[in-house]
C-alpha positions, -999 to +999 in steps of 0.1 A: +053+008+169+058-022+146+063-013+109+046-034+084+047-038+045+021-056+025+027-066-012-006-063-030+011-062-064+002-098-073+038-106-080+060-126-057+090-105-048+125-120-053+147-130-023+169-099-028+139-076-025+124-095+006+158-091+021+161-055+015+125-050+029+132-070+061+160-045+069+134-019+071+101-034+082+094-057+111+067-076+093+065-085+056+033-099+042+027-111+007-008-113-006-012-140-030-024-131-065-061-124-066-089-115-090-109-084-084-143-083-104-153-046-110-186-059-121-195-071-086-198-054-051-165-037-044-167-035-005-173-073-002-146-081-023-121-058-002-136-072+029-130-108+016-093-099+007-086-085+040-101-113+060-076-135+042-045-116+054-031-132+085-025-099+104-050-075+121-047-041+102-061-016+127-038+014+127-018+002+156+014-005+132+029+019+107+018+006+075+034+007+040+020-011+009+032-021-024+001-014-044-013-035-072-005-022-108-042-019-118-049+019-110-086+017-101-080-013-077-052+006-061-073+036-053-101+014-039-074-005-018-060+027-004-095+040+003-104+008+021-070+010+042-079+045+052-112+032+065-096+005+085-069+026+100-081+062+099-051+074+079-034+066+046-007+039+043+027+048+030+033+036-003+066+016-015+076+021-050+093-007-068+117+002-096+132-022-122+171-025-120+195-033-148+190-072-142+152-068-147+145-073-109+119-051-092+136-035-061+120-013-036+132+024-034+137+021+003+155+055+007+118+068+008+083+059+012+057+079-005+033+095+021-002+096+008-012+114+040+015+142+033+000+145-002-033+146+012-023+175+036-007+195+007-039+193-011-059+205+018-034+235+021-038+242-015-076+241-012-074+266+016-052+287-004-072+289-035-107+293-017-092+322+005-084+343-025 
C-alpha cells in the first residue's frame, strides 16, 4: 500500500522538511494556501478543496496529513477525510527546531483512529459501571 502525506497547513515546507518526509512517504502533496469561509456552506468548500488535489483519496493509500493551524477547519477537514476513506488519517506533527524551521516529528504519527478506539473503550467502561 502506498503511503501519502498531504500538507494542508497553508505553509510551504522547506526543502529539509520535504526531504525528511520523502524518506518516509511514497507521495508528498502540498495544498496551496486557501481561504475557508465559515459563513458559507462547509461541505461544498471541502469538496472544492479536494477536487483541486491531484490525487484520488479513497482509502486505498495509507494517509497522513499535516493539518491546518485553524482548529475548527482542522476538525472539519479530518471529518471530511473520514467520510472519503472510511477511517481517520494519521496526523504528522511539525515542531519548530532551534533554527526556526518546522520539521516533522517522523518518529511517530499521531493515530486519530487509535485515539477514537481508546474513547470507545472508555465509553464502554464508564457505561458498564
